[in-house]
C-alpha angles and dihedrals in degrees: 000000000000117000123204112234124198125208119272111275130193119277094244097047117106118257114260122223115248116263113232119240093229126038111259117231121249119256093251091054093050093056092047096056095063092048092052090052090049090051091051093048090047089051090047092047090049091049088052092047091050091048092049090049092051089046091049091050092047090047090047093053091046090049089047094050089046091051091049092049089045092049091047089050089046093051093049091046089050089049092048092045089050089050089046093050089048089052091046092051088049092049091047087054091049092046090051088051091048092048088053091048090045094052090049091051089048090053090049093046089050091052093045088052093051090049091050092048091051091046089050092050091052091046094051091052090054099032092061089062093038091050091049093048093049091051089049091052091050092052092047088054091049088051090050089050093051091049100043099038108025100019086224102162092176094054094046090050090051091050093049094045089054092049091050089052091052092053093045092051090050092052093207111166090210091062093059091094090051091050090051090054090047093051091053093049093050091051088049091053092045090058093050110110102229115209119229094243094173095046094049090050090051088050093052090048089054093051091050092057090049094053094093091058093059115113115230122237113268096025121127114240120217111245115234115230129197117252114270127221115244092236132040117229095209146341091277093065088052093050091050091051093050092051092050091053092051093050088052093058093063121056124175118203130175111209123171092191122089112256113262118225116248112267115228117245094247091055094044086063094062091041091058091046093048092051090051093050086051093055092044091054089051091053089050093049088047091057091047092050091235096152097181098053093039089058089046092053092048091047092050090050092051093049089052090047093052093043107042105021136064106260092193090068110101092229093053095046090048090052091049091052092048094048092049092050090051090048091056093052115101105224093180105048114179115269128207122254120240099186091106089060094047089051092051092051090046092056092050090052090048089051095051095042111088112237112248114252117243113249114264093236095051112116116236117254114258115251121232112271092018115126 
């Protein structure tokens, strides 16, 4: 720390007061500085107070505006809430009405369901009978088709037997009359003598193949001799053989028919072919169940055999007998009619089928004499 030194003074001199390094303010100036500080502080405090007042005013305005907005929004929310509550009450009332209507519909639906169930039960009771009758009618029509178009007695019997089994399983008292008619028709079909069409066709086919082996009328047949031994035992065997040869040279025949001229070989070929074609026509008419043309073809073949072929030959005679037997066979025996049974089943079906109600908007038919 620096100390202020003064020049040496004489000892007897009075001591001098130290001189300050900085000039000291005057007392008036010392009193003015605090006042200015106070004034400045007061001014600053006033400014802060004014600023606080301004800020408070602004804050109050902002709060007032916010409160107004909040109040407005609160009022709107309250109005909306009131409206929603009103709508909720209305919806609750509508839901209540809908619940009542739904309960009513459920009751009606349950009643309708019960009615439908009862109707289905009744329909099942009658439908089983009606369905059985419809199936029986279909089988009867199948049997009629087999009889009229195909003359298939076996197929018709099978269809009628199946229809009778259906009616018997159903145990409907109303079907007893139909079953009685079915029994009569089955007995009638069982008594029908069915021709063996397939066997007859095979017989005609066999006859056709044997036509080339038939001998023509007027042709000499080679006599068949027994086999001879290479060496004769004695002279008696030689005499016996000579006597057999002499008897073979002379043949006596009695024929009441006029002698037929010999047919040339080139014409005999056509004769054999025509006879084969006649037998094939008979087989075709047999398969077609054409009885009239079948008999005509067989009759023509028999006439040709008697006229142009040797009837004393065993093959020709056997063919004539076979053709006569085939001609006497009835290939179209009379078959029973089942139309009455079909009509009886149809009447039962009509009785058990409910009649269709006329439409409500249909105009009533005009009565005779009405304007």
